[in-house]
C-alpha positions as CSV (number, residue, x, y, z in Angstrom):
1,M,29.1,28.5,19.7
2,K,28.8,28.9,15.9
3,K,30.6,25.6,15.3
4,L,28.2,23.8,17.7
5,F,25.2,25.2,15.9
6,L,26.6,24.2,12.5
7,N,27.3,20.7,13.7
8,T,23.7,20.4,15.1
9,V,22.3,21.5,11.8
10,I,24.4,19.0,9.9
11,V,23.4,16.1,12.2
12,F,19.7,17.1,11.9
13,F,20.0,17.3,8.1
14,I,21.6,13.8,7.9
15,S,19.0,12.4,10.3
16,C,16.1,13.8,8.1
17,L,17.8,12.4,5.0
18,A,18.2,9.0,6.5
19,A,14.6,8.9,7.6
20,F,13.4,9.9,4.1
21,V,15.5,7.3,2.4
22,S,14.3,4.5,4.7
23,L,10.7,5.1,3.8
24,Q,10.5,3.4,0.5
25,E,7.1,2.9,-1.0
26,G,5.9,-0.5,-2.0
27,S,2.9,-2.0,-3.9
28,I,0.0,-4.4,-3.5
29,R,-1.1,-6.6,-6.4
30,G,-3.4,-9.5,-7.1
31,T,-6.0,-11.1,-9.3
32,V,-9.8,-11.2,-8.8
33,T,-11.9,-14.1,-10.0
34,P,-14.3,-13.7,-11.8
35,P,-12.6,-10.8,-13.6
36,E,-15.8,-8.9,-14.1
37,G,-16.9,-9.3,-10.5
38,A,-15.0,-6.3,-8.9
39,Y,-14.4,-2.7,-9.9
40,N,-12.0,-1.2,-7.3
41,V,-9.4,-2.0,-4.7
42,V,-8.7,0.2,-1.6
43,A,-5.9,-0.2,0.9
44,F,-6.5,1.4,4.4
45,S,-3.9,2.0,7.2
46,A,-4.1,4.1,10.3
47,T,-2.6,7.0,8.4
48,D,-3.2,6.4,4.7
49,T,-5.8,5.4,2.1
50,I,-4.9,4.5,-1.4
51,K,-7.1,3.1,-4.3
52,G,-6.7,1.5,-7.6
53,P,-8.8,0.1,-10.5
54,I,-9.2,-3.5,-11.3
55,N,-8.6,-4.2,-15.0
56,M,-9.6,-7.5,-16.5
57,G,-9.3,-9.0,-13.0
58,N,-5.8,-7.7,-12.3
59,F,-4.9,-4.9,-9.9
60,Q,-1.8,-3.2,-8.6
61,I,-1.7,-0.3,-6.2
62,T,1.7,1.5,-6.3
63,G,3.1,4.2,-4.0
64,V,2.0,2.4,-0.9
65,K,3.8,3.8,2.2
66,P,5.3,1.4,4.7
67,G,2.7,0.1,7.2
68,T,0.0,-2.5,7.9
69,Y,-3.0,-2.3,5.6
70,K,-6.5,-3.6,5.3
71,V,-7.3,-4.3,1.6
72,L,-10.9,-4.1,0.3
73,I,-11.9,-5.5,-3.0
74,A,-15.1,-3.7,-4.0
75,A,-17.4,-6.1,-5.9
76,H,-20.4,-5.7,-8.3
77,A,-23.6,-7.5,-7.3
78,P,-24.3,-10.4,-7.0
79,Y,-20.7,-10.8,-5.7
80,K,-19.6,-9.7,-2.2
81,D,-16.7,-7.5,-1.2
82,V,-13.6,-9.2,0.1
83,V,-11.3,-7.9,2.8
84,R,-7.7,-9.0,3.5
85,D,-6.3,-7.8,6.9
86,G,-2.7,-7.5,8.0
87,V,-1.1,-6.7,4.6
88,V,2.4,-5.4,5.5
89,I,4.4,-3.0,3.3
90,A,8.0,-2.5,4.3
91,N,11.2,-1.4,2.5
92,G,9.6,-1.0,-0.9
93,N,8.3,-4.6,-1.2
94,V,5.6,-5.8,-3.5
95,V,2.9,-7.9,-1.8
96,D,1.1,-10.3,-4.1
97,L,-2.3,-11.3,-2.6
98,G,-2.6,-14.0,-5.3
99,E,-6.0,-15.0,-6.7
100,I,-9.0,-13.7,-4.7
101,Q,-12.2,-15.6,-5.3
102,L,-15.3,-13.4,-5.0
103,P,-18.1,-15.0,-3.0
104,R,-21.7,-14.7,-4.0
């Protein structure tokens, strides 16, 4: 009985470790044009929200958990916010949204 319990604990520990290792965080980056037109970027998923600043038109949000995100570029007036849907983070990848033109 003791051996069965020990084996169960070992299998559980290995399963937890494997699940932890497989959840590598990624990042989202891009460039906003015009550079002074936006001040913040926010990524939303069903379970997570993470934000980052925009510096001289460039942004990068790090520590993004695996999942599908909606990314909001928050703009200064007279520009309008921009949303990108379906941004997928998996296996620690870096998603480059490229150049995002802010509409007026």
